[in-house]
N, C-alpha and C positions, 0 to 999 in steps of 0.2 A: 588381902583375898578381894575379886571384884566381886559386886553384887550384881546378882541376876536383875537384868532389865526387866520392869513392870510396866504393863500396857496403861495406858491413860484414856477414859473415855468421856464422851460428853451424854449428860441426860437431862429430860427434859425436869424442869424444877418443881413440877406437879407429880412426880413420883416418887411422894413419900416413903411408903414401904420399901422401896427399893432402894433409896438412900440408907435407910435405916441398917439394912444387911449389908450393903456395899460398904459402910462405916466399921463393919467389922471384919473387911477383908482386906484392910490397907495394905498388908504385907505380899499381897498378889495382885491387886487391881486398884487403881485411882481414878475419880472421876470430878467434874467439876458441872455444877448445876447451872442451866441455862434456859431461858425460856424459847423452846424449840417451834419454828412452825410446821416442821416436816420430821415426823419419825419421833419414837420416844426415846430410843438410844442410838448415839454415833459412834461407831466404831473406827472407821476411818475415812478419806474422801471418797473410798468407792462402796462401804457397806454401812447400813442403818437398818435399825430394829424397830416395826411397830409390835409394841406388848397387848394380847387381847388375854383376858381371863375367858372362861369358857362362857358365861352369862353375857359379858360385854360382846363377844364375838356375835354372839347369837343377836343380841339389841341392836348392835350397828350395823347388821345384816339386814334387819327387818325396817330400821329408819331410813336404810340407803347411805349411812355413813361408812361403811365397811369397804366398798370400792372406791369411795372417793379418797378416802386416806391412802389405800393403798396404790391407787393409780399416780397420786402426787409421789407417793414413796418412790414408784418405777419410775417414773419420769426424772426425778432428781438422783437418785442414787442406782451403780452399773448393778449392783448386786444388794438388792433389797431381801430383807427377812421379816419373816411374820413367825413371832412366837407365841405359841397358843397352850396357856396355862389352866391347865383344870377342866380340859373338856371331857367331862365322864358322866356316869349315869344321872347324877343329881341336876347336872342341864339337860340332858336330853327328856329327863322325867318332869321338868318344871318348866319349861318356856314354853309350851303352847306351838312350836314350829316343827314341820315335818322333817322328821331327818334326813329324808333324801335331800330337803331343799340344803341343810346343813352340809352335807358331803357333797352337794353338789356344787356349791360355793366353794368349798376347799379343794375340788377337781380344778374348779377353774383358775383359783389363784394359784395352784402350783402348777398344773398341767398345760394351761393357755396363758397366763400370763406371766408365767417363769417367774414366780417368787417362790422361795424356798419357805416352807413351813415347818417348824422345831417344836413340837408338842412337849411340854413338862408337866409334870404331875403337880407343882405348887411353886410358891414364890422362891422357895429356897432355889428349887431345882433351875429356875429362868437364871439366877445368880449364877450358878455353876456355869450354864450355857453361855452365857454373855461373857465369863469372863475366858473361856476355852475358845468363843470366837473372835476375841478381841488380842488372846495370846496368838494364835494362829495368823490373824491378819498383821498386828502391829509386828511382834517378835519375831517370827518365823519369814513373813513372806514381807517384813519392811514398810507396809505401806502407812503414810502419815496419815494423820488424825486432822479432818478437816469438815465442820459441818455445812447443811445444805449448800451442798456444790453440784452446781448446775451440769446438765448431761453434756457428754461429748458427744461430738461426731454429727448428731442429726438434730435437726432443729426442733422446736417443742410440737409442731405441725406435724412432722414427719414422726418423731416418736408415739404422739398420739395415734397415727393411723397404723404404725407398725403393732402397738398393743391390739388394736381392732382386729386384726389379722388373725389372731389369735381364736376369732369366733368363728362357728359354723358356717360354711357357705359363704365365704367372705374373703376377697383378695385385695390387692391395694385400691384397686378403682374405688370398689364398694366403700372401704375405710375411708378413702378420701370424701367420698359424698358425704359419708357419715357425720365427718369432720365441720366439713364445711357446712352442712345443716344444723348441726348440737354443738359443735366448738370443741367440747370435751368427751373423754372416754366415758365420763362419770354420767354426763347427760344422755348418752347413747345408750346406756346400760338403764336408765329411767326410762328413754322412749320405749325400749324392747318390752319393758316389764309394763308398762301401760298403754300399748298397743294391744286390741283384743282381736280375737280371731271370731269371724263368722261364720256360721252355719246353715245348711238349708233345711228345709223342714224333715228330712230323710236322717239329718245326722253328720251329713258331709261338709267339709271346711270348705269354703268356697271364696273368702275374702279377709280383708283385715280392716279395721277401724282405728284410729287412734292418731298417735303421733309419726308413726311410719307410711299411714297411708297414700300420702301422697309422692312419696319416693317411687322412681321406677327402680325393680330389680328384687325389693324386700317384699316378698308375699306371705301366705300364712304358713308355710313349710320354713322359712327363714325365723319367722317371729315362734312357731311351735319348737322348733330342735333349739334355740336358744335360750328360750324362757326355762325348758327343762334342764340345760346344763347351769344355767345361773340362779335358777329359783328353786329348781325341782318341782316346777308346775307339770301337773298331768293333762290329758286329755280331758276335755268335758264328758261327764257322764249323759247319758242319753237324758237323766230327768233335768239336766241343766242346758239343754241345747237352745240355742236363739233363733229365733225363728226368722224364716226368709224375708230379709227386709226389702227383695228386691219384686 
């Protein structure tokens, strides 16, 4: 009797808890552990997964690791996936970050970057999700396993510009300008975050100050809209208005 094929994946060798559970499922999925520069789990030459617990997701959002990791994942694999494990009430109530900021990041990741987000309750569910993805990709669709694959079709610069075109009020020309100035999408996002909107004494936005201030075509409306979608930032309250500096 012919034995059913079993998918085989690569996981980062620092994923110790994941390896323990996978060791119990050798009849349905096998793995090898490597030091991975990009992704936590490689499924095929097209698909790789970044795994985040709820607390790690929020922590990496606040220190800017999140977008750096996900942008590198998207630049390298055609079908990147974020598995978000245990984003629950315990996380929301203990991280000290606005819920709007968390969901703003998720909206940007899925809707603008085009990275699939799969929520799981805990590590056991994550293993089930990984197994299903690997079976679909390798057995049903026949895609071979290959880690750290360079993207096809586009140059690195073109792919970086393409990622930025998902921002609000930006097209190919503005995306190219930002990449030429800041080099990577991650640094562009940091520049947006650290650009300050200046207000008149009456509370009306009038200009910007910071990394984007010397670039033509990037005014306060661009900064305000993209800070809101990326970081959940709201307009400043009247008590926090910045005095007219001119």
